[in-house]
Jmol script that loads the backbone (N, CA, C; Angstrom):
load data "model"
ATOM      1  N   MET A   1     -94.315  61.508  60.259  1.00  0.00           N
ATOM      2  CA  MET A   1     -93.932  62.130  58.575  1.00  0.00           C
ATOM      3  C   MET A   1     -92.524  62.041  58.343  1.00  0.00           C
ATOM      4  N   ALA A   2     -92.055  63.126  58.927  1.00  0.00           N
ATOM      5  CA  ALA A   2     -90.553  63.535  58.767  1.00  0.00           C
ATOM      6  C   ALA A   2     -89.603  62.099  58.544  1.00  0.00           C
ATOM      7  N   GLU A   3     -89.963  61.400  59.556  1.00  0.00           N
ATOM      8  CA  GLU A   3     -89.175  60.286  59.332  1.00  0.00           C
ATOM      9  C   GLU A   3     -88.948  59.587  57.928  1.00  0.00           C
ATOM     10  N   ILE A   4     -90.486  59.650  57.879  1.00  0.00           N
ATOM     11  CA  ILE A   4     -90.491  58.750  56.474  1.00  0.00           C
ATOM     12  C   ILE A   4     -90.062  59.490  55.301  1.00  0.00           C
ATOM     13  N   GLU A   5     -90.341  61.102  55.277  1.00  0.00           N
ATOM     14  CA  GLU A   5     -90.120  61.650  54.738  1.00  0.00           C
ATOM     15  C   GLU A   5     -88.381  61.657  53.860  1.00  0.00           C
ATOM     16  N   GLY A   6     -87.905  61.549  55.490  1.00  0.00           N
ATOM     17  CA  GLY A   6     -86.415  61.733  55.534  1.00  0.00           C
ATOM     18  C   GLY A   6     -86.093  60.476  54.636  1.00  0.00           C
ATOM     19  N   LEU A   7     -86.593  59.398  54.140  1.00  0.00           N
ATOM     20  CA  LEU A   7     -86.245  58.087  53.057  1.00  0.00           C
ATOM     21  C   LEU A   7     -85.755  58.383  51.867  1.00  0.00           C
ATOM     22  N   SER A   8     -86.544  59.773  51.331  1.00  0.00           N
ATOM     23  CA  SER A   8     -86.196  60.142  49.953  1.00  0.00           C
ATOM     24  C   SER A   8     -84.880  59.729  49.311  1.00  0.00           C
ATOM     25  N   GLY A   9     -84.944  58.956  48.392  1.00  0.00           N
ATOM     26  CA  GLY A   9     -83.531  58.490  47.819  1.00  0.00           C
ATOM     27  C   GLY A   9     -83.464  56.961  48.294  1.00  0.00           C
ATOM     28  N   GLY A  10     -84.324  56.311  48.985  1.00  0.00           N
ATOM     29  CA  GLY A  10     -83.579  54.975  49.445  1.00  0.00           C
ATOM     30  C   GLY A  10     -84.455  54.109  48.544  1.00  0.00           C
ATOM     31  N   SER A  11     -83.857  52.700  49.128  1.00  0.00           N
ATOM     32  CA  SER A  11     -84.700  51.566  48.118  1.00  0.00           C
ATOM     33  C   SER A  11     -86.364  51.842  48.229  1.00  0.00           C
ATOM     34  N   THR A  12     -86.994  51.334  47.134  1.00  0.00           N
ATOM     35  CA  THR A  12     -88.459  51.330  47.455  1.00  0.00           C
ATOM     36  C   THR A  12     -88.591  50.116  48.223  1.00  0.00           C
ATOM     37  N   ALA A  13     -87.604  49.200  48.322  1.00  0.00           N
ATOM     38  CA  ALA A  13     -87.950  47.949  49.159  1.00  0.00           C
ATOM     39  C   ALA A  13     -88.410  48.563  50.873  1.00  0.00           C
ATOM     40  N   ASP A  14     -87.559  49.347  50.854  1.00  0.00           N
ATOM     41  CA  ASP A  14     -86.699  49.710  52.749  1.00  0.00           C
ATOM     42  C   ASP A  14     -87.957  51.070  52.929  1.00  0.00           C
ATOM     43  N   ILE A  15     -88.670  51.417  51.781  1.00  0.00           N
ATOM     44  CA  ILE A  15     -89.691  52.579  52.113  1.00  0.00           C
ATOM     45  C   ILE A  15     -90.708  51.697  52.287  1.00  0.00           C
ATOM     46  N   LYS A  16     -90.922  51.334  51.560  1.00  0.00           N
ATOM     47  CA  LYS A  16     -92.464  50.409  51.396  1.00  0.00           C
ATOM     48  C   LYS A  16     -92.202  49.597  52.739  1.00  0.00           C
ATOM     49  N   ARG A  17     -91.745  48.978  53.340  1.00  0.00           N
ATOM     50  CA  ARG A  17     -91.594  48.586  54.696  1.00  0.00           C
ATOM     51  C   ARG A  17     -91.534  49.218  55.689  1.00  0.00           C
ATOM     52  N   VAL A  18     -90.993  50.544  55.919  1.00  0.00           N
ATOM     53  CA  VAL A  18     -90.948  51.405  56.752  1.00  0.00           C
ATOM     54  C   VAL A  18     -92.447  51.827  56.039  1.00  0.00           C
ATOM     55  N   ILE A  19     -93.125  52.224  55.682  1.00  0.00           N
ATOM     56  CA  ILE A  19     -94.066  52.733  55.353  1.00  0.00           C
ATOM     57  C   ILE A  19     -95.477  51.681  56.096  1.00  0.00           C
ATOM     58  N   GLU A  20     -95.315  50.319  55.563  1.00  0.00           N
ATOM     59  CA  GLU A  20     -95.975  49.547  55.838  1.00  0.00           C
ATOM     60  C   GLU A  20     -95.882  49.295  58.009  1.00  0.00           C
ATOM     61  N   GLU A  21     -94.956  49.477  58.338  1.00  0.00           N
ATOM     62  CA  GLU A  21     -94.448  49.526  59.622  1.00  0.00           C
ATOM     63  C   GLU A  21     -95.431  50.415  60.426  1.00  0.00           C
ATOM     64  N   PHE A  22     -95.845  51.403  59.818  1.00  0.00           N
ATOM     65  CA  PHE A  22     -96.387  52.226  60.058  1.00  0.00           C
ATOM     66  C   PHE A  22     -98.086  52.153  60.397  1.00  0.00           C
ATOM     67  N   ASP A  23     -98.101  51.006  59.680  1.00  0.00           N
ATOM     68  CA  ASP A  23     -99.469  50.680  59.405  1.00  0.00           C
ATOM     69  C   ASP A  23    -100.642  51.303  58.686  1.00  0.00           C
ATOM     70  N   PHE A  24     -99.450  52.035  57.623  1.00  0.00           N
ATOM     71  CA  PHE A  24    -100.163  52.539  56.158  1.00  0.00           C
ATOM     72  C   PHE A  24    -100.488  51.540  54.983  1.00  0.00           C
ATOM     73  N   LEU A  25    -101.830  51.982  54.788  1.00  0.00           N
ATOM     74  CA  LEU A  25    -102.198  50.734  53.290  1.00  0.00           C
ATOM     75  C   LEU A  25    -101.979  51.708  52.176  1.00  0.00           C
ATOM     76  N   PRO A  26    -101.558  50.808  50.904  1.00  0.00           N
ATOM     77  CA  PRO A  26    -102.188  51.508  49.195  1.00  0.00           C
ATOM     78  C   PRO A  26    -103.398  51.982  49.065  1.00  0.00           C
ATOM     79  N   MET A  27    -103.190  53.142  48.200  1.00  0.00           N
ATOM     80  CA  MET A  27    -104.804  53.920  48.386  1.00  0.00           C
ATOM     81  C   MET A  27    -105.397  53.093  46.980  1.00  0.00           C
ATOM     82  N   GLU A  28    -106.476  53.194  47.050  1.00  0.00           N
ATOM     83  CA  GLU A  28    -107.494  52.392  45.834  1.00  0.00           C
ATOM     84  C   GLU A  28    -106.930  53.112  44.565  1.00  0.00           C
ATOM     85  N   THR A  29    -107.089  52.089  43.657  1.00  0.00           N
ATOM     86  CA  THR A  29    -106.467  52.756  42.277  1.00  0.00           C
ATOM     87  C   THR A  29    -107.823  53.089  41.302  1.00  0.00           C
ATOM     88  N   VAL A  30    -107.936  54.492  40.681  1.00  0.00           N
ATOM     89  CA  VAL A  30    -109.539  54.838  40.116  1.00  0.00           C
ATOM     90  C   VAL A  30    -109.027  54.627  38.523  1.00  0.00           C
ATOM     91  N   SER A  31    -109.476  54.350  37.862  1.00  0.00           N
ATOM     92  CA  SER A  31    -109.326  54.442  35.939  1.00  0.00           C
ATOM     93  C   SER A  31    -109.223  55.965  36.067  1.00  0.00           C
ATOM     94  N   CYS A  32    -108.233  56.533  34.798  1.00  0.00           N
ATOM     95  CA  CYS A  32    -108.378  57.526  34.546  1.00  0.00           C
ATOM     96  C   CYS A  32    -109.613  58.264  33.982  1.00  0.00           C
ATOM     97  N   ASP A  33    -110.039  57.031  33.134  1.00  0.00           N
ATOM     98  CA  ASP A  33    -111.565  57.444  32.617  1.00  0.00           C
ATOM     99  C   ASP A  33    -112.766  57.510  33.016  1.00  0.00           C
ATOM    100  N   ASP A  34    -112.833  56.962  34.524  1.00  0.00           N
ATOM    101  CA  ASP A  34    -114.024  57.134  35.689  1.00  0.00           C
ATOM    102  C   ASP A  34    -114.327  58.090  36.241  1.00  0.00           C
ATOM    103  N   ASN A  35    -115.403  58.869  35.996  1.00  0.00           N
ATOM    104  CA  ASN A  35    -115.269  59.912  36.633  1.00  0.00           C
ATOM    105  C   ASN A  35    -116.711  60.322  37.520  1.00  0.00           C
ATOM    106  N   SER A  36    -116.955  58.599  37.707  1.00  0.00           N
ATOM    107  CA  SER A  36    -118.125  58.345  38.251  1.00  0.00           C
ATOM    108  C   SER A  36    -117.756  58.003  39.859  1.00  0.00           C
ATOM    109  N   THR A  37    -116.755  57.682  40.149  1.00  0.00           N
ATOM    110  CA  THR A  37    -116.511  57.645  41.560  1.00  0.00           C
ATOM    111  C   THR A  37    -116.870  58.614  42.389  1.00  0.00           C
ATOM    112  N   GLU A  38    -117.456  58.251  43.380  1.00  0.00           N
ATOM    113  CA  GLU A  38    -117.949  59.403  44.595  1.00  0.00           C
ATOM    114  C   GLU A  38    -117.028  60.033  45.457  1.00  0.00           C
ATOM    115  N   ILE A  39    -116.632  61.062  45.243  1.00  0.00           N
ATOM    116  CA  ILE A  39    -115.643  61.675  46.172  1.00  0.00           C
ATOM    117  C   ILE A  39    -117.056  62.304  47.121  1.00  0.00           C
ATOM    118  N   LYS A  40    -116.236  61.656  48.190  1.00  0.00           N
ATOM    119  CA  LYS A  40    -117.086  61.737  49.296  1.00  0.00           C
ATOM    120  C   LYS A  40    -116.161  62.231  50.194  1.00  0.00           C
ATOM    121  N   TYR A  41    -115.743  63.611  50.858  1.00  0.00           N
ATOM    122  CA  TYR A  41    -115.000  64.031  51.648  1.00  0.00           C
ATOM    123  C   TYR A  41    -115.080  63.835  52.983  1.00  0.00           C
ATOM    124  N   ALA A  42    -114.062  63.007  53.664  1.00  0.00           N
ATOM    125  CA  ALA A  42    -114.011  62.964  55.235  1.00  0.00           C
ATOM    126  C   ALA A  42    -113.084  63.284  56.221  1.00  0.00           C
ATOM    127  N   GLU A  43    -112.462  62.837  56.898  1.00  0.00           N
ATOM    128  CA  GLU A  43    -111.271  63.562  57.474  1.00  0.00           C
ATOM    129  C   GLU A  43    -110.115  64.101  56.688  1.00  0.00           C
ATOM    130  N   PHE A  44    -109.914  65.194  57.221  1.00  0.00           N
ATOM    131  CA  PHE A  44    -108.383  65.728  56.229  1.00  0.00           C
ATOM    132  C   PHE A  44    -106.942  64.698  57.071  1.00  0.00           C
ATOM    133  N   GLN A  45    -106.129  64.677  56.149  1.00  0.00           N
ATOM    134  CA  GLN A  45    -104.997  63.781  56.721  1.00  0.00           C
ATOM    135  C   GLN A  45    -103.795  63.857  55.434  1.00  0.00           C
ATOM    136  N   TYR A  46    -102.738  63.834  56.252  1.00  0.00           N
ATOM    137  CA  TYR A  46    -101.726  63.675  55.355  1.00  0.00           C
ATOM    138  C   TYR A  46    -101.164  62.486  54.611  1.00  0.00           C
ATOM    139  N   ASN A  47    -100.854  62.611  53.761  1.00  0.00           N
ATOM    140  CA  ASN A  47    -100.793  60.904  53.052  1.00  0.00           C
ATOM    141  C   ASN A  47     -99.414  61.132  52.318  1.00  0.00           C
ATOM    142  N   ILE A  48     -98.774  59.879  52.162  1.00  0.00           N
ATOM    143  CA  ILE A  48     -97.165  59.511  52.282  1.00  0.00           C
ATOM    144  C   ILE A  48     -97.237  59.240  50.892  1.00  0.00           C
ATOM    145  N   ILE A  49     -96.708  60.008  49.975  1.00  0.00           N
ATOM    146  CA  ILE A  49     -96.670  59.896  48.323  1.00  0.00           C
ATOM    147  C   ILE A  49     -95.190  59.470  48.388  1.00  0.00           C
ATOM    148  N   TYR A  50     -95.205  58.390  47.171  1.00  0.00           N
ATOM    149  CA  TYR A  50     -93.654  58.183  46.975  1.00  0.00           C
ATOM    150  C   TYR A  50     -93.350  57.443  45.241  1.00  0.00           C
ATOM    151  N   ASN A  51     -92.485  58.616  45.053  1.00  0.00           N
ATOM    152  CA  ASN A  51     -92.433  58.021  43.126  1.00  0.00           C
ATOM    153  C   ASN A  51     -90.799  57.196  43.245  1.00  0.00           C
ATOM    154  N   SER A  52     -91.312  56.088  43.139  1.00  0.00           N
ATOM    155  CA  SER A  52     -90.357  55.213  42.689  1.00  0.00           C
ATOM    156  C   SER A  52     -89.653  55.025  41.277  1.00  0.00           C
ATOM    157  N   THR A  53     -89.823  56.210  40.450  1.00  0.00           N
ATOM    158  CA  THR A  53     -89.656  55.870  39.022  1.00  0.00           C
ATOM    159  C   THR A  53     -88.510  56.964  38.911  1.00  0.00           C
ATOM    160  N   GLU A  54     -88.077  56.760  37.738  1.00  0.00           N
ATOM    161  CA  GLU A  54     -86.610  57.643  37.359  1.00  0.00           C
ATOM    162  C   GLU A  54     -87.014  59.230  36.464  1.00  0.00           C
ATOM    163  N   GLN A  55     -88.206  59.506  36.540  1.00  0.00           N
ATOM    164  CA  GLN A  55     -88.829  60.565  36.077  1.00  0.00           C
ATOM    165  C   GLN A  55     -89.693  61.091  37.250  1.00  0.00           C
ATOM    166  N   SER A  56     -90.185  62.610  36.934  1.00  0.00           N
ATOM    167  CA  SER A  56     -90.630  63.648  37.766  1.00  0.00           C
ATOM    168  C   SER A  56     -92.317  63.227  37.120  1.00  0.00           C
ATOM    169  N   PHE A  57     -93.387  63.230  38.315  1.00  0.00           N
ATOM    170  CA  PHE A  57     -94.634  63.419  37.809  1.00  0.00           C
ATOM    171  C   PHE A  57     -95.299  64.719  38.621  1.00  0.00           C
ATOM    172  N   LYS A  58     -96.374  64.999  38.383  1.00  0.00           N
ATOM    173  CA  LYS A  58     -96.961  66.136  38.339  1.00  0.00           C
ATOM    174  C   LYS A  58     -98.288  65.561  39.248  1.00  0.00           C
ATOM    175  N   VAL A  59     -98.483  65.893  40.660  1.00  0.00           N
ATOM    176  CA  VAL A  59     -99.917  64.815  41.071  1.00  0.00           C
ATOM    177  C   VAL A  59    -100.364  66.284  41.690  1.00  0.00           C
ATOM    178  N   HIS A  60    -102.518  66.040  41.445  1.00  0.00           N
ATOM    179  CA  HIS A  60    -102.924  66.847  41.588  1.00  0.00           C
ATOM    180  C   HIS A  60    -104.308  66.015  42.711  1.00  0.00           C
ATOM    181  N   ARG A  61    -104.691  67.214  43.675  1.00  0.00           N
ATOM    182  CA  ARG A  61    -105.809  67.053  44.102  1.00  0.00           C
ATOM    183  C   ARG A  61    -106.986  67.455  43.157  1.00  0.00           C
ATOM    184  N   LEU A  62    -108.070  66.733  43.093  1.00  0.00           N
ATOM    185  CA  LEU A  62    -109.308  66.538  42.608  1.00  0.00           C
ATOM    186  C   LEU A  62    -110.171  67.489  43.318  1.00  0.00           C
ATOM    187  N   ASN A  63    -111.080  68.033  42.598  1.00  0.00           N
ATOM    188  CA  ASN A  63    -112.466  68.486  42.990  1.00  0.00           C
ATOM    189  C   ASN A  63    -113.338  67.460  42.968  1.00  0.00           C
ATOM    190  N   SER A  64    -114.514  67.704  43.302  1.00  0.00           N
ATOM    191  CA  SER A  64    -115.745  67.054  42.921  1.00  0.00           C
ATOM    192  C   SER A  64    -116.265  67.039  41.246  1.00  0.00           C
ATOM    193  N   SER A  65    -115.711  67.649  40.339  1.00  0.00           N
ATOM    194  CA  SER A  65    -115.686  67.953  39.195  1.00  0.00           C
ATOM    195  C   SER A  65    -114.903  67.161  39.029  1.00  0.00           C
ATOM    196  N   TYR A  66    -113.715  67.000  39.446  1.00  0.00           N
ATOM    197  CA  TYR A  66    -112.252  65.663  38.894  1.00  0.00           C
ATOM    198  C   TYR A  66    -111.464  67.049  38.007  1.00  0.00           C
ATOM    199  N   GLU A  67    -111.416  68.499  38.667  1.00  0.00           N
ATOM    200  CA  GLU A  67    -110.854  69.251  37.895  1.00  0.00           C
ATOM    201  C   GLU A  67    -109.744  69.122  38.938  1.00  0.00           C
ATOM    202  N   PRO A  68    -108.198  69.597  38.737  1.00  0.00           N
ATOM    203  CA  PRO A  68    -107.206  69.827  39.735  1.00  0.00           C
ATOM    204  C   PRO A  68    -107.852  71.171  40.180  1.00  0.00           C
ATOM    205  N   TYR A  69    -107.444  70.711  41.859  1.00  0.00           N
ATOM    206  CA  TYR A  69    -107.598  72.337  42.362  1.00  0.00           C
ATOM    207  C   TYR A  69    -105.874  72.923  43.301  1.00  0.00           C
ATOM    208  N   GLU A  70    -105.368  71.994  43.231  1.00  0.00           N
ATOM    209  CA  GLU A  70    -103.870  72.120  43.613  1.00  0.00           C
ATOM    210  C   GLU A  70    -103.113  71.045  43.707  1.00  0.00           C
ATOM    211  N   SER A  71    -101.762  71.518  42.928  1.00  0.00           N
ATOM    212  CA  SER A  71    -101.046  70.324  42.797  1.00  0.00           C
ATOM    213  C   SER A  71     -99.975  70.718  42.982  1.00  0.00           C
ATOM    214  N   PHE A  72     -98.643  69.768  42.805  1.00  0.00           N
ATOM    215  CA  PHE A  72     -97.113  70.088  43.035  1.00  0.00           C
ATOM    216  C   PHE A  72     -96.543  68.694  42.157  1.00  0.00           C
ATOM    217  N   ASP A  73     -95.388  68.979  42.120  1.00  0.00           N
ATOM    218  CA  ASP A  73     -94.373  67.918  41.562  1.00  0.00           C
ATOM    219  C   ASP A  73     -93.526  67.150  42.567  1.00  0.00           C
ATOM    220  N   ILE A  74     -93.169  65.821  42.052  1.00  0.00           N
ATOM    221  CA  ILE A  74     -92.801  64.658  42.794  1.00  0.00           C
ATOM    222  C   ILE A  74     -91.376  64.239  41.812  1.00  0.00           C
ATOM    223  N   ALA A  75     -90.577  64.392  42.364  1.00  0.00           N
ATOM    224  CA  ALA A  75     -89.089  64.092  41.599  1.00  0.00           C
ATOM    225  C   ALA A  75     -89.016  62.867  41.720  1.00  0.00           C
ATOM    226  N   PRO A  76     -88.261  62.097  40.698  1.00  0.00           N
ATOM    227  CA  PRO A  76     -87.545  60.617  41.324  1.00  0.00           C
ATOM    228  C   PRO A  76     -87.278  60.239  42.272  1.00  0.00           C
ATOM    229  N   ASN A  77     -87.525  59.159  42.683  1.00  0.00           N
ATOM    230  CA  ASN A  77     -86.914  58.934  44.010  1.00  0.00           C
ATOM    231  C   ASN A  77     -87.304  59.796  45.429  1.00  0.00           C
ATOM    232  N   GLU A  78     -88.421  60.283  45.247  1.00  0.00           N
ATOM    233  CA  GLU A  78     -88.845  61.888  46.386  1.00  0.00           C
ATOM    234  C   GLU A  78     -90.038  60.843  46.815  1.00  0.00           C
ATOM    235  N   VAL A  79     -89.719  61.358  48.719  1.00  0.00           N
ATOM    236  CA  VAL A  79     -91.030  60.747  49.541  1.00  0.00           C
ATOM    237  C   VAL A  79     -91.608  62.023  49.830  1.00  0.00           C
ATOM    238  N   LYS A  80     -93.022  62.423  49.754  1.00  0.00           N
ATOM    239  CA  LYS A  80     -93.687  63.486  50.178  1.00  0.00           C
ATOM    240  C   LYS A  80     -94.625  63.434  51.207  1.00  0.00           C
ATOM    241  N   ASN A  81     -94.914  64.212  51.450  1.00  0.00           N
ATOM    242  CA  ASN A  81     -96.162  64.238  52.563  1.00  0.00           C
ATOM    243  C   ASN A  81     -97.102  65.441  52.026  1.00  0.00           C
ATOM    244  N   PHE A  82     -98.401  65.310  51.687  1.00  0.00           N
ATOM    245  CA  PHE A  82     -99.115  66.114  50.684  1.00  0.00           C
ATOM    246  C   PHE A  82    -100.504  65.587  51.482  1.00  0.00           C
ATOM    247  N   SER A  83    -101.293  66.500  52.074  1.00  0.00           N
ATOM    248  CA  SER A  83    -102.896  66.420  52.430  1.00  0.00           C
ATOM    249  C   SER A  83    -103.824  66.265  51.361  1.00  0.00           C
ATOM    250  N   GLN A  84    -104.703  65.709  51.817  1.00  0.00           N
ATOM    251  CA  GLN A  84    -106.311  65.418  51.351  1.00  0.00           C
ATOM    252  C   GLN A  84    -106.803  64.605  52.365  1.00  0.00           C
ATOM    253  N   SER A  85    -108.022  64.972  52.114  1.00  0.00           N
ATOM    254  CA  SER A  85    -109.451  64.307  52.624  1.00  0.00           C
ATOM    255  C   SER A  85    -109.420  63.043  51.946  1.00  0.00           C
ATOM    256  N   VAL A  86    -109.828  61.765  53.149  1.00  0.00           N
ATOM    257  CA  VAL A  86    -110.151  60.729  53.018  1.00  0.00           C
ATOM    258  C   VAL A  86    -111.428  60.608  52.209  1.00  0.00           C
ATOM    259  N   GLY A  87    -111.203  59.939  51.301  1.00  0.00           N
ATOM    260  CA  GLY A  87    -112.612  59.606  50.383  1.00  0.00           C
ATOM    261  C   GLY A  87    -112.186  60.699  48.874  1.00  0.00           C
ATOM    262  N   GLY A  88    -111.044  61.384  48.951  1.00  0.00           N
ATOM    263  CA  GLY A  88    -110.821  62.904  47.847  1.00  0.00           C
ATOM    264  C   GLY A  88    -110.088  61.644  47.208  1.00  0.00           C
ATOM    265  N   LEU A  89    -109.087  62.488  45.904  1.00  0.00           N
ATOM    266  CA  LEU A  89    -108.951  61.960  44.765  1.00  0.00           C
ATOM    267  C   LEU A  89    -107.455  62.457  44.455  1.00  0.00           C
ATOM    268  N   PHE A  90    -106.245  61.642  44.208  1.00  0.00           N
ATOM    269  CA  PHE A  90    -105.000  62.390  43.858  1.00  0.00           C
ATOM    270  C   PHE A  90    -105.199  62.029  42.395  1.00  0.00           C
ATOM    271  N   GLN A  91    -104.877  63.069  41.437  1.00  0.00           N
ATOM    272  CA  GLN A  91    -104.482  62.367  39.722  1.00  0.00           C
ATOM    273  C   GLN A  91    -102.626  62.312  39.943  1.00  0.00           C
ATOM    274  N   VAL A  92    -102.112  61.336  39.173  1.00  0.00           N
ATOM    275  CA  VAL A  92    -100.571  61.330  38.842  1.00  0.00           C
ATOM    276  C   VAL A  92    -100.687  61.620  37.219  1.00  0.00           C
ATOM    277  N   ASP A  93     -99.849  62.768  36.689  1.00  0.00           N
ATOM    278  CA  ASP A  93    -100.052  63.293  35.395  1.00  0.00           C
ATOM    279  C   ASP A  93     -98.716  62.913  34.795  1.00  0.00           C
ATOM    280  N   MET A  94     -98.575  62.440  33.577  1.00  0.00           N
ATOM    281  CA  MET A  94     -97.258  62.333  32.893  1.00  0.00           C
ATOM    282  C   MET A  94     -97.679  62.765  31.384  1.00  0.00           C
ATOM    283  N   ASN A  95     -96.378  63.370  31.274  1.00  0.00           N
ATOM    284  CA  ASN A  95     -96.554  64.167  29.894  1.00  0.00           C
ATOM    285  C   ASN A  95     -97.808  65.032  29.290  1.00  0.00           C
ATOM    286  N   GLY A  96     -98.405  65.465  30.711  1.00  0.00           N
ATOM    287  CA  GLY A  96     -99.302  66.469  30.504  1.00  0.00           C
ATOM    288  C   GLY A  96    -100.852  65.432  30.503  1.00  0.00           C
ATOM    289  N   ALA A  97    -100.692  64.403  31.138  1.00  0.00           N
ATOM    290  CA  ALA A  97    -102.410  63.640  30.725  1.00  0.00           C
ATOM    291  C   ALA A  97    -102.064  62.905  31.785  1.00  0.00           C
ATOM    292  N   CYS A  98    -103.189  62.284  32.404  1.00  0.00           N
ATOM    293  CA  CYS A  98    -103.457  61.348  33.749  1.00  0.00           C
ATOM    294  C   CYS A  98    -102.790  60.065  33.380  1.00  0.00           C
ATOM    295  N   TYR A  99    -102.297  59.660  34.606  1.00  0.00           N
ATOM    296  CA  TYR A  99    -101.372  58.637  34.180  1.00  0.00           C
ATOM    297  C   TYR A  99    -102.075  57.439  35.431  1.00  0.00           C
ATOM    298  N   LYS A 100    -102.590  58.073  36.495  1.00  0.00           N
ATOM    299  CA  LYS A 100    -103.058  57.252  37.463  1.00  0.00           C
ATOM    300  C   LYS A 100    -103.943  57.992  38.357  1.00  0.00           C
ATOM    301  N   ARG A 101    -104.969  57.582  38.687  1.00  0.00           N
ATOM    302  CA  ARG A 101    -106.505  58.391  40.385  1.00  0.00           C
ATOM    303  C   ARG A 101    -105.785  57.282  41.212  1.00  0.00           C
ATOM    304  N   PHE A 102    -105.564  57.943  42.234  1.00  0.00           N
ATOM    305  CA  PHE A 102    -105.917  57.056  43.845  1.00  0.00           C
ATOM    306  C   PHE A 102    -107.152  57.476  44.473  1.00  0.00           C
ATOM    307  N   LYS A 103    -108.127  57.191  45.164  1.00  0.00           N
ATOM    308  CA  LYS A 103    -108.708  57.343  45.877  1.00  0.00           C
ATOM    309  C   LYS A 103    -107.960  57.184  47.585  1.00  0.00           C
ATOM    310  N   VAL A 104    -108.003  58.161  48.239  1.00  0.00           N
ATOM    311  CA  VAL A 104    -107.719  58.244  49.514  1.00  0.00           C
ATOM    312  C   VAL A 104    -108.345  57.614  50.859  1.00  0.00           C
ATOM    313  N   ILE A 105    -107.433  56.876  51.415  1.00  0.00           N
ATOM    314  CA  ILE A 105    -108.415  55.901  52.081  1.00  0.00           C
ATOM    315  C   ILE A 105    -107.707  55.987  53.799  1.00  0.00           C
ATOM    316  N   PRO A 106    -108.356  55.692  54.957  1.00  0.00           N
ATOM    317  CA  PRO A 106    -107.759  56.114  55.830  1.00  0.00           C
ATOM    318  C   PRO A 106    -106.095  55.645  55.963  1.00  0.00           C
ATOM    319  N   ASN A 107    -105.066  56.697  56.420  1.00  0.00           N
ATOM    320  CA  ASN A 107    -103.631  55.904  56.738  1.00  0.00           C
ATOM    321  C   ASN A 107    -103.115  55.284  55.210  1.00  0.00           C
ATOM    322  N   GLY A 108    -103.669  55.845  54.448  1.00  0.00           N
ATOM    323  CA  GLY A 108    -103.221  55.586  53.102  1.00  0.00           C
ATOM    324  C   GLY A 108    -101.644  56.176  52.540  1.00  0.00           C
ATOM    325  N   TYR A 109    -101.388  55.324  51.596  1.00  0.00           N
ATOM    326  CA  TYR A 109     -99.866  55.777  51.233  1.00  0.00           C
ATOM    327  C   TYR A 109    -100.016  55.459  49.532  1.00  0.00           C
ATOM    328  N   LEU A 110     -99.259  56.287  48.718  1.00  0.00           N
ATOM    329  CA  LEU A 110     -99.421  56.171  47.498  1.00  0.00           C
ATOM    330  C   LEU A 110     -97.932  56.120  46.756  1.00  0.00           C
ATOM    331  N   LEU A 111     -97.477  55.113  45.864  1.00  0.00           N
ATOM    332  CA  LEU A 111     -96.730  54.523  45.540  1.00  0.00           C
ATOM    333  C   LEU A 111     -96.794  54.749  43.973  1.00  0.00           C
ATOM    334  N   ILE A 112     -95.884  55.545  43.572  1.00  0.00           N
ATOM    335  CA  ILE A 112     -96.446  55.533  41.654  1.00  0.00           C
ATOM    336  C   ILE A 112     -94.850  54.977  41.666  1.00  0.00           C
ATOM    337  N   GLY A 113     -95.003  53.937  40.493  1.00  0.00           N
ATOM    338  CA  GLY A 113     -94.061  53.334  39.988  1.00  0.00           C
ATOM    339  C   GLY A 113     -94.484  52.150  38.846  1.00  0.00           C
TER     340      GLY A 113
END
end "model"
wireframe off; spacefill off
backbone 0.3
color backbone group
């Protein structure tokens, strides 16, 4: 994870290639309007999150009521490792509103772009 996190600021293609070399897969996208997706927590893992845009985002872990319970900021072109259970949801906010949601899969990564 530290090796991947050290790629911050690199090209999107290089970071995606390295992540896929470690057999990580993209997380499943869930609509911001969908509060019916079953949140079924399984094993806890560290997740690779990469912001390939030129703006900062706030990322939240969501509880079973779709409310944020832990958050962090991710800067442009930054790679972070953040833990979440398989089956849980991340929500990415832009300008204070939901931009995208992602369901965590085993060995999943999140590419914000």
